[in-house]
C-alpha positions in Angstrom: 22.2 -50.1 17.1 22.8 -47.5 14.2 19.8 -49.0 12.4 17.6 -48.3 15.4 18.8 -44.8 15.6 18.2 -44.3 11.9 14.7 -45.7 12.3 13.8 -43.3 15.2 15.2 -40.4 13.1 13.1 -41.4 10.2 10.0 -41.7 12.3 10.7 -38.2 13.8 11.2 -36.7 10.4 8.0 -38.2 9.1 6.1 -36.9 12.1 7.6 -33.4 11.6 6.7 -33.5 7.9 3.1 -34.5 8.7 2.8 -31.7 11.3 4.3 -29.2 9.0 2.0 -30.2 6.1 -1.0 -29.9 8.5 0.0 -26.4 9.5 0.6 -25.3 5.9 -3.0 -26.2 5.2 -4.0 -24.2 8.2 -2.0 -21.2 6.8 -3.7 -21.6 3.5 -7.1 -21.7 5.1 -6.2 -18.6 7.2 -5.2 -16.7 4.1 -8.6 -17.4 2.5 -10.4 -16.3 5.7 -8.3 -13.1 5.9 -9.1 -12.2 2.3 -12.8 -12.6 3.2 -12.5 -10.3 6.2 -10.7 -7.7 4.1 -13.5 -7.9 1.5 -16.1 -7.4 4.2 -14.3 -4.3 5.6 -14.0 -2.8 2.1 -17.7 -3.4 1.6 -18.4 -1.7 5.0 -19.9 -4.9 6.4 -18.4 -4.1 9.8 -20.5 -6.4 12.0 -19.7 -9.4 9.9 -16.0 -8.6 9.6 -15.8 -8.0 13.4 -17.5 -11.3 14.2 -15.0 -13.2 11.9 -12.1 -11.4 13.4 -13.2 -12.2 16.9 -13.4 -15.9 16.0 -10.0 -15.9 14.4 -8.4 -14.1 17.4 -9.9 -16.5 19.9 -8.8 -19.5 17.9 -5.2 -18.2 17.4 -4.5 -16.4 20.7 -7.3 -17.3 23.0 -8.4 -13.6 23.4 -10.1 -10.9 21.4 -8.4 -8.0 19.6 -8.6 -5.5 22.5 -7.1 -8.0 25.0 -4.3 -9.0 22.6 -3.4 -5.3 21.9 -2.9 -4.8 25.6 -0.6 -7.9 26.1 3.2 -7.6 25.9 5.0 -9.4 23.1 6.4 -11.9 25.7 2.8 -12.7 26.8 1.7 -13.2 23.2 4.6 -15.5 22.3 3.9 -17.5 25.5 0.3 -18.1 24.3 1.4 -19.0 20.8 4.1 -21.4 22.0 1.8 -23.8 23.7 2.1 -27.2 22.0 3.8 -25.6 19.0 7.4 -26.0 17.7 9.5 -22.8 17.2 9.0 -22.5 13.4 5.2 -22.8 13.8 5.2 -20.2 16.6 6.8 -17.7 14.1 4.1 -18.5 11.5 1.4 -18.1 14.1 2.8 -14.8 15.2 2.8 -13.6 11.6 -0.8 -14.6 11.3 -1.5 -12.6 14.4 0.2 -9.6 12.9 -2.1 -9.8 9.9 -5.2 -10.1 12.2 -4.1 -7.1 14.3 -3.7 -5.0 11.1 -7.2 -5.8 10.0 -8.6 -5.3 13.4 -6.9 -1.9 13.4 -8.3 -1.0 10.0 -11.8 -2.1 10.9 -11.8 0.0 14.1 -10.4 3.0 12.3 -12.9 3.1 9.5 -15.7 2.3 12.0 -14.8 5.4 14.0 -12.9 3.7 16.9 -9.6 5.4 16.2 -8.0 4.8 19.6 -8.7 1.1 19.6 -7.6 0.9 15.9 -4.3 2.6 16.7 -3.7 0.2 19.6 -4.1 -2.8 17.3 -1.8 -1.3 14.7 0.9 -0.5 17.2 0.7 -4.0 18.6 1.0 -5.4 15.1 4.1 -3.2 14.5 5.7 -4.2 17.8 5.1 -7.9 17.1 6.5 -7.7 13.6 9.6 -5.7 14.8 10.2 -8.5 17.4 10.0 -11.1 14.7 12.3 -9.2 12.4 14.9 -8.6 15.2 14.8 -12.4 16.0 15.3 -13.4 12.3 16.2 -10.6 9.9 16.0 -13.1 6.9 12.6 -14.5 7.4 10.3 -14.6 4.4 6.7 -13.8 5.4 3.6 -14.8 3.4 2.1 -12.1 1.2 -0.8 -11.6 3.7 1.6 -10.3 6.4 2.0 -6.5 6.3 5.4 -4.9 6.2 6.9 -2.7 8.8 6.8 0.3 6.5 3.2 -0.4 5.6 2.1 -0.4 9.2 4.0 2.8 9.9 2.2 4.4 7.0 -1.2 3.3 8.4 -0.3 4.8 11.8 0.4 8.2 10.2 2.3 11.0 11.9 1.0 10.6 15.4 3.7 9.9 18.0 4.7 6.3 18.6 5.4 4.7 22.0 9.0 4.9 23.1 9.5 1.1 23.0 8.2 1.1 19.4 10.6 3.9 18.4 13.5 2.1 20.0 12.7 -1.1 18.1 12.4 0.9 14.8 15.8 2.4 15.5 17.4 -1.0 15.9 15.6 -2.4 12.9 16.5 0.5 10.5 20.1 0.6 11.6 20.3 -3.2 11.1 19.0 -3.1 7.6 21.1 0.0 6.7 18.2 2.5 6.4 20.2 5.0 8.3 18.1 8.1 7.6 15.0 6.3 9.0 17.0 5.2 12.0 18.0 8.8 12.6 14.4 9.8 12.5 13.6 7.3 15.3 16.6 8.6 17.3 15.5 12.2 17.2 11.9 11.3 17.9 13.2 9.5 21.1 15.4 12.5 22.0 12.6 15.0 21.5 10.4 12.9 23.8 13.0 12.4 26.5 15.6 15.2 26.0 17.1 14.8 29.4 17.6 11.0 29.3 21.4 10.6 29.8 21.5 7.0 28.8 19.6 7.7 25.6 22.0 10.5 24.7 24.9 8.1 25.2 23.2 5.5 22.9 22.5 8.2 20.3 26.1 9.3 20.3 27.3 5.7 20.0 24.9 5.3 17.0 26.5 8.2 15.1 29.9 6.9 16.0 29.0 3.5 14.5 27.8 5.2 11.4 31.1 7.1 11.0 32.8 3.8 10.8 30.7 2.9 7.7 31.9 3.5 4.2 30.7 6.5 2.3 28.9 4.2 -0.1 27.0 2.5 2.8 26.0 5.9 4.2 24.8 7.1 0.8 22.8 4.0 0.3 21.2 4.6 3.7 20.3 8.2 2.7 22.5 9.7 5.4 25.7 11.1 3.9 28.8 11.4 6.1 28.3 15.2 6.6 24.8 14.7 7.9 26.1 12.0 10.3 28.7 14.5 11.6 26.0 17.1 12.0 23.8 14.7 13.9 26.6 13.8 16.2 27.3 17.4 16.8 23.7 18.0 17.7 23.6 15.1 20.1 26.8 16.5 21.8 25.1 19.9 22.1 22.1 18.3 23.7 24.5 16.6 26.1 25.9 20.0 27.1 22.4 21.3 27.7 21.7 18.3 29.8 24.8 18.9 31.9 23.6 22.5 32.5 20.2 21.2 33.7 18.2 21.9 30.5 17.7 25.6 31.5 
């Protein structure tokens, strides 16, 4: 009986290795295709780059860039999960992030700023979701970084769910000053949100339990944490008076 179990386990392992090797070849082919798309965009061959992007989106997600940028992260993961193990889904999602970045770049340089921004925001949201699911994942070089996508998006206001995800991400990695930036962007957008004020206060209280060294490393010294907490408490007082 143990031998039969071992045999089945070996067959399963071989099958997994073959599937993984097959997908690694797909990733390598994808990286080459992505490099070609980037070269076409840099050369301002927008029609050719757009056609290649559309084909890649359809093959990976079953929809074009605009449709993908309107889907929720849950919908996108559901599409990527069909007939794919968990580890492959993560790889496919990273590939989709890279495609969204290039779709955003293409649309921006081609004068379609609103569509380009939608693609970049979706790329950032998807990457934040991946990061929150697995903080230690190592992405291939063709996958953009969270900070790189933020830089591409510039100073324009981000959607509230994106700001909230950035807040969680930056606090998790110890980038406390950037987490605070996200907190205040949220508070400025929804100054009367009592639940948000409570979460902001809890954020500063968590930081006060950190060591001075950790706060310094996160570019938010203890005195600045205390000042931020005092400001949140003042906002709370204003909220209780009806924001008059």
